[in-house]
N, CA, C and O atoms as CSV, one atom per row, in Angstrom:
chain,resi,resn,atom,element,x,y,z
A,1,MET,N,N,1.288,-0.910,0.408
A,1,MET,CA,C,0.269,0.476,0.180
A,1,MET,C,C,0.640,1.285,-0.837
A,1,MET,O,O,1.104,0.458,-1.622
A,2,GLU,N,N,0.741,2.239,-1.306
A,2,GLU,CA,C,1.467,3.729,-1.047
A,2,GLU,C,C,0.883,4.712,-0.441
A,2,GLU,O,O,-0.159,4.893,-1.070
A,3,PHE,N,N,0.927,5.270,0.200
A,3,PHE,CA,C,0.597,6.876,0.603
A,3,PHE,C,C,0.839,8.047,0.190
A,3,PHE,O,O,1.737,8.185,-0.641
A,4,SER,N,N,0.226,9.004,0.584
A,4,SER,CA,C,1.009,10.466,-0.044
A,4,SER,C,C,1.450,10.919,0.651
A,4,SER,O,O,1.323,10.551,1.819
A,5,SER,N,N,2.258,12.033,0.271
A,5,SER,CA,C,3.311,12.524,1.285
A,5,SER,C,C,2.437,13.562,2.857
A,5,SER,O,O,1.233,13.798,2.749
A,6,ASP,N,N,2.990,13.918,3.794
A,6,ASP,CA,C,3.052,14.343,4.631
A,6,ASP,C,C,4.006,15.361,4.944
A,6,ASP,O,O,4.463,15.815,5.993
A,7,GLY,N,N,4.187,15.607,3.622
A,7,GLY,CA,C,5.841,16.580,4.268
A,7,GLY,C,C,5.169,18.355,4.685
A,7,GLY,O,O,5.767,19.252,5.279
A,8,GLU,N,N,3.551,18.366,4.027
A,8,GLU,CA,C,3.633,19.813,4.460
A,8,GLU,C,C,2.437,19.969,5.543
A,8,GLU,O,O,1.885,21.013,5.892
A,9,ILE,N,N,2.123,18.289,6.093
A,9,ILE,CA,C,1.548,18.590,7.401
A,9,ILE,C,C,2.467,18.988,8.478
A,9,ILE,O,O,2.216,19.888,9.281
A,10,LYS,N,N,4.067,17.937,8.456
A,10,LYS,CA,C,4.235,18.096,9.198
A,10,LYS,C,C,4.800,19.643,9.569
A,10,LYS,O,O,4.910,20.025,10.734
A,11,LYS,N,N,5.093,20.357,8.559
A,11,LYS,CA,C,5.761,21.647,8.367
A,11,LYS,C,C,4.079,22.231,9.097
A,11,LYS,O,O,4.076,23.435,8.837
A,12,ILE,N,N,3.079,21.981,9.660
A,12,ILE,CA,C,2.497,22.461,10.380
A,12,ILE,C,C,1.217,21.419,11.586
A,12,ILE,O,O,0.030,21.383,11.910
A,13,ALA,N,N,2.423,20.798,11.820
A,13,ALA,CA,C,2.113,19.892,12.862
A,13,ALA,C,C,1.503,20.952,14.004
A,13,ALA,O,O,0.553,20.493,14.640
A,14,GLY,N,N,1.832,22.009,14.272
A,14,GLY,CA,C,1.474,23.039,15.710
A,14,GLY,C,C,0.036,22.286,15.589
A,14,GLY,O,O,-0.497,21.341,16.171
A,15,LEU,N,N,-0.429,23.436,14.240
A,15,LEU,CA,C,-1.475,23.288,13.765
A,15,LEU,C,C,-2.445,22.664,13.417
A,15,LEU,O,O,-3.524,23.196,13.154
A,16,ALA,N,N,-2.167,21.172,13.348
A,16,ALA,CA,C,-2.783,19.999,12.675
A,16,ALA,C,C,-2.932,19.144,14.129
A,16,ALA,O,O,-4.069,18.686,14.245
A,17,GLN,N,N,-1.989,18.813,15.322
A,17,GLN,CA,C,-2.125,19.124,16.308
A,17,GLN,C,C,-3.544,19.511,17.077
A,17,GLN,O,O,-4.453,18.775,17.459
A,18,GLU,N,N,-3.367,21.080,17.161
A,18,GLU,CA,C,-5.067,21.413,17.564
A,18,GLU,C,C,-6.411,20.817,17.141
A,18,GLU,O,O,-7.472,20.393,17.597
A,19,PHE,N,N,-5.801,21.015,16.096
A,19,PHE,CA,C,-6.941,20.714,15.100
A,19,PHE,C,C,-7.743,19.226,15.915
A,19,PHE,O,O,-8.708,18.966,16.634
A,20,TYR,N,N,-6.756,18.641,15.325
A,20,TYR,CA,C,-7.046,16.517,15.708
A,20,TYR,C,C,-7.589,17.152,17.052
A,20,TYR,O,O,-8.756,17.529,16.947
A,21,GLU,N,N,-7.109,17.320,18.078
A,21,GLU,CA,C,-7.324,17.283,19.627
A,21,GLU,C,C,-8.550,18.501,20.394
A,21,GLU,O,O,-8.860,18.471,21.585
A,22,ASN,N,N,-9.117,19.542,19.334
A,22,ASN,CA,C,-10.189,19.981,19.580
A,22,ASN,C,C,-11.247,19.851,18.630
A,22,ASN,O,O,-12.272,20.508,18.812
A,23,ILE,N,N,-11.109,18.845,17.309
A,23,ILE,CA,C,-11.822,19.280,16.231
A,23,ILE,C,C,-12.358,17.369,15.864
A,23,ILE,O,O,-13.513,16.946,15.922
A,24,LEU,N,N,-11.074,16.534,15.499
A,24,LEU,CA,C,-11.480,15.793,16.265
A,24,LEU,C,C,-11.686,14.294,17.488
A,24,LEU,O,O,-11.398,14.202,18.682
A,25,ASP,N,N,-12.173,13.510,16.722
A,25,ASP,CA,C,-12.768,12.363,18.531
A,25,ASP,C,C,-11.323,11.616,18.503
A,25,ASP,O,O,-10.593,11.799,19.477
A,26,ASP,N,N,-11.028,11.078,17.818
A,26,ASP,CA,C,-9.097,11.012,18.088
A,26,ASP,C,C,-8.298,10.705,16.835
A,26,ASP,O,O,-8.624,10.450,15.675
A,27,ARG,N,N,-7.407,10.792,17.323
A,27,ARG,CA,C,-5.956,11.232,17.053
A,27,ARG,C,C,-6.210,10.435,15.348
A,27,ARG,O,O,-6.978,9.485,15.198
A,28,PRO,N,N,-5.609,10.896,14.499
A,28,PRO,CA,C,-5.262,10.067,13.215
A,28,PRO,C,C,-4.038,9.482,13.739
A,28,PRO,O,O,-3.430,10.038,14.654
A,29,PHE,N,N,-3.644,8.408,13.223
A,29,PHE,CA,C,-2.614,7.206,12.810
A,29,PHE,C,C,-1.278,8.048,11.955
A,29,PHE,O,O,-0.097,8.039,12.302
A,30,PHE,N,N,-2.079,8.995,10.342
A,30,PHE,CA,C,-1.052,9.265,9.614
A,30,PHE,C,C,-2.477,10.263,9.072
A,30,PHE,O,O,-3.666,9.978,8.931
A,31,VAL,N,N,-1.881,11.225,8.916
A,31,VAL,CA,C,-2.508,12.247,7.762
A,31,VAL,C,C,-2.068,13.221,6.405
A,31,VAL,O,O,-1.565,14.340,6.300
A,32,SER,N,N,-2.508,12.236,5.483
A,32,SER,CA,C,-1.561,12.913,3.964
A,32,SER,C,C,-1.416,14.470,3.950
A,32,SER,O,O,-1.636,15.068,5.003
A,33,ASP,N,N,-1.157,14.980,3.130
A,33,ASP,CA,C,-1.169,16.083,2.665
A,33,ASP,C,C,-2.513,16.466,1.491
A,33,ASP,O,O,-3.078,17.517,1.190
A,34,GLU,N,N,-2.641,15.217,1.102
A,34,GLU,CA,C,-4.271,15.059,0.305
A,34,GLU,C,C,-5.346,14.939,1.370
A,34,GLU,O,O,-6.445,15.272,0.926
A,35,ALA,N,N,-5.356,14.648,2.350
A,35,ALA,CA,C,-5.906,13.660,3.253
A,35,ALA,C,C,-7.307,14.832,3.772
A,35,ALA,O,O,-7.024,15.806,4.470
A,36,ALA,N,N,-8.339,14.647,3.461
A,36,ALA,CA,C,-9.999,15.547,3.923
A,36,ALA,C,C,-9.821,14.978,5.116
A,36,ALA,O,O,-9.069,14.197,5.700
A,37,ILE,N,N,-11.329,16.020,5.375
A,37,ILE,CA,C,-11.128,15.985,6.615
A,37,ILE,C,C,-12.246,14.737,7.375
A,37,ILE,O,O,-12.580,14.706,8.559
A,38,PHE,N,N,-12.694,13.704,6.189
A,38,PHE,CA,C,-13.616,12.424,6.351
A,38,PHE,C,C,-12.734,12.004,5.493
A,38,PHE,O,O,-12.900,12.906,4.673
A,39,ASP,N,N,-12.180,11.555,5.176
A,39,ASP,CA,C,-10.504,10.584,5.815
A,39,ASP,C,C,-10.225,10.268,7.031
A,39,ASP,O,O,-10.219,9.159,7.566
A,40,VAL,N,N,-9.932,11.563,7.556
A,40,VAL,CA,C,-9.913,11.367,9.365
A,40,VAL,C,C,-10.416,11.011,10.545
A,40,VAL,O,O,-9.887,10.681,11.606
A,41,SER,N,N,-12.168,11.197,9.994
A,41,SER,CA,C,-13.285,11.339,10.846
A,41,SER,C,C,-14.396,11.027,10.628
A,41,SER,O,O,-15.103,11.680,9.860
A,42,GLY,N,N,-14.899,9.726,11.384
A,42,GLY,CA,C,-16.660,9.831,10.800
A,42,GLY,C,C,-17.640,9.860,11.581
A,42,GLY,O,O,-18.286,8.958,12.115
A,43,ALA,N,N,-17.738,11.369,11.627
A,43,ALA,CA,C,-18.305,11.885,12.396
A,43,ALA,C,C,-19.339,12.860,11.218
A,43,ALA,O,O,-19.008,13.086,10.055
A,44,GLU,N,N,-20.394,13.245,11.757
A,44,GLU,CA,C,-21.469,14.079,10.286
A,44,GLU,C,C,-20.798,15.130,10.415
A,44,GLU,O,O,-20.184,15.793,11.252
A,45,PRO,N,N,-21.232,15.086,8.810
A,45,PRO,CA,C,-20.751,16.462,8.286
A,45,PRO,C,C,-20.916,17.982,9.199
A,45,PRO,O,O,-20.058,18.672,9.749
A,46,GLN,N,N,-22.626,18.171,9.065
A,46,GLN,CA,C,-22.925,18.968,10.425
A,46,GLN,C,C,-22.598,18.815,12.046
A,46,GLN,O,O,-22.995,19.639,12.870
A,47,GLU,N,N,-22.269,18.321,12.188
A,47,GLU,CA,C,-21.532,17.850,13.173
A,47,GLU,C,C,-20.018,18.764,13.148
A,47,GLU,O,O,-19.607,19.550,14.002
A,48,LEU,N,N,-19.299,18.298,11.696
A,48,LEU,CA,C,-17.604,18.744,12.158
A,48,LEU,C,C,-18.209,20.455,11.497
A,48,LEU,O,O,-17.718,21.469,11.995
A,49,ILE,N,N,-18.669,20.504,11.014
A,49,ILE,CA,C,-19.212,21.776,10.921
A,49,ILE,C,C,-19.152,22.903,11.881
A,49,ILE,O,O,-18.561,23.977,11.989
A,50,ALA,N,N,-20.252,22.002,12.706
A,50,ALA,CA,C,-20.710,23.018,14.349
A,50,ALA,C,C,-19.074,22.848,15.355
A,50,ALA,O,O,-18.771,23.659,16.229
A,51,ARG,N,N,-18.234,21.679,14.989
A,51,ARG,CA,C,-17.896,21.865,15.991
A,51,ARG,C,C,-16.250,22.992,15.781
A,51,ARG,O,O,-15.752,23.738,16.625
A,52,ILE,N,N,-15.813,22.730,14.466
A,52,ILE,CA,C,-14.970,23.669,13.515
A,52,ILE,C,C,-15.349,25.233,13.970
A,52,ILE,O,O,-14.593,26.023,14.535
A,53,SER,N,N,-16.784,25.464,13.550
A,53,SER,CA,C,-16.765,26.791,13.960
A,53,SER,C,C,-16.981,27.111,15.242
A,53,SER,O,O,-16.431,28.201,15.394
A,54,GLU,N,N,-17.595,26.690,16.506
A,54,GLU,CA,C,-17.188,26.634,17.071
A,54,GLU,C,C,-15.884,27.567,18.167
A,54,GLU,O,O,-15.640,28.562,18.850
A,55,TYR,N,N,-15.344,26.126,17.556
A,55,TYR,CA,C,-13.541,26.298,18.254
A,55,TYR,C,C,-12.814,27.368,17.561
A,55,TYR,O,O,-12.019,28.105,18.145
A,56,TYR,N,N,-13.097,27.450,16.279
A,56,TYR,CA,C,-12.681,28.784,15.878
A,56,TYR,C,C,-13.012,29.822,15.518
A,56,TYR,O,O,-12.345,30.803,15.189
A,57,GLY,N,N,-14.697,29.557,15.590
A,57,GLY,CA,C,-14.920,31.068,16.165
A,57,GLY,C,C,-15.602,32.058,14.128
A,57,GLY,O,O,-16.090,33.148,13.831
A,58,LYS,N,N,-15.167,30.730,13.312
A,58,LYS,CA,C,-16.143,31.224,12.263
A,58,LYS,C,C,-16.767,30.549,11.510
A,58,LYS,O,O,-16.291,29.414,11.524
A,59,THR,N,N,-17.851,30.656,10.636
A,59,THR,CA,C,-18.765,29.814,9.760
A,59,THR,C,C,-17.486,29.001,8.975
A,59,THR,O,O,-16.383,29.430,8.636
A,60,VAL,N,N,-17.980,27.902,8.854
A,60,VAL,CA,C,-17.671,27.426,7.370
A,60,VAL,C,C,-18.575,26.756,6.937
A,60,VAL,O,O,-19.723,26.569,7.338
A,61,SER,N,N,-17.447,26.020,5.225
A,61,SER,CA,C,-18.969,25.381,4.459
A,61,SER,C,C,-18.165,24.690,4.086
A,61,SER,O,O,-16.961,24.949,4.071
A,62,MET,N,N,-18.789,23.489,3.646
A,62,MET,CA,C,-18.526,21.959,3.370
A,62,MET,C,C,-17.166,22.678,1.869
A,62,MET,O,O,-16.272,21.967,1.409
A,63,VAL,N,N,-17.337,23.664,1.577
A,63,VAL,CA,C,-16.836,23.950,0.648
A,63,VAL,C,C,-14.793,23.222,1.637
A,63,VAL,O,O,-14.379,22.948,2.763
A,64,GLY,N,N,-14.258,23.266,0.158
A,64,GLY,CA,C,-12.588,22.620,0.973
A,64,GLY,C,C,-12.708,22.248,1.995
A,64,GLY,O,O,-13.015,22.868,3.014
A,65,TRP,N,N,-12.341,20.544,1.754
A,65,TRP,CA,C,-12.191,20.728,3.027
A,65,TRP,C,C,-11.503,19.665,3.096
A,65,TRP,O,O,-11.841,18.594,3.600
A,66,SER,N,N,-10.198,20.028,2.423
A,66,SER,CA,C,-8.781,19.692,2.537
A,66,SER,C,C,-8.356,20.400,4.388
A,66,SER,O,O,-8.563,21.477,4.947
A,67,ILE,N,N,-7.618,18.943,4.841
A,67,ILE,CA,C,-6.827,19.277,5.693
A,67,ILE,C,C,-5.800,20.379,5.586
A,67,ILE,O,O,-5.995,21.373,6.285
A,68,TYR,N,N,-5.033,20.353,5.029
A,68,TYR,CA,C,-3.918,20.714,5.002
A,68,TYR,C,C,-4.609,22.027,4.698
A,68,TYR,O,O,-4.785,22.720,5.700
A,69,SER,N,N,-5.146,22.656,3.282
A,69,SER,CA,C,-6.113,23.683,2.643
A,69,SER,C,C,-6.368,24.522,3.520
A,69,SER,O,O,-5.978,25.679,3.363
A,70,SER,N,N,-7.089,24.146,4.662
A,70,SER,CA,C,-8.555,24.556,5.695
A,70,SER,C,C,-7.462,25.055,6.647
A,70,SER,O,O,-7.776,26.153,7.107
A,71,LEU,N,N,-6.226,24.587,7.111
A,71,LEU,CA,C,-5.860,25.082,8.329
A,71,LEU,C,C,-4.583,26.142,7.842
A,71,LEU,O,O,-4.197,27.056,8.571
A,72,CYS,N,N,-3.941,25.830,6.351
A,72,CYS,CA,C,-3.401,26.968,6.228
A,72,CYS,C,C,-3.932,27.575,5.279
A,72,CYS,O,O,-3.129,27.609,4.346
A,73,GLY,N,N,-5.368,28.338,4.902
A,73,GLY,CA,C,-6.125,28.866,4.786
A,73,GLY,C,C,-5.651,29.029,2.573
A,73,GLY,O,O,-5.106,29.848,1.833
A,74,SER,N,N,-6.250,27.808,2.466
A,74,SER,CA,C,-5.271,27.922,0.998
A,74,SER,C,C,-6.576,27.757,0.152
A,74,SER,O,O,-6.519,27.758,-1.078
């Protein structure tokens, strides 16, 4: 089995860790640069939207659910 790189995620390890601890139920074992939030969470979309909106104080939509892009604002 081959995985995508996680080099960019490693560059923002602090942001990623904060996201995992405050948004996800469990810490994922591996998150690639191309991972979408649904790749690492079993929560329903509306639940994730609520968690993210509450924690970060911003309204979010389902557009751009790449973890890396979302954390970096890309």
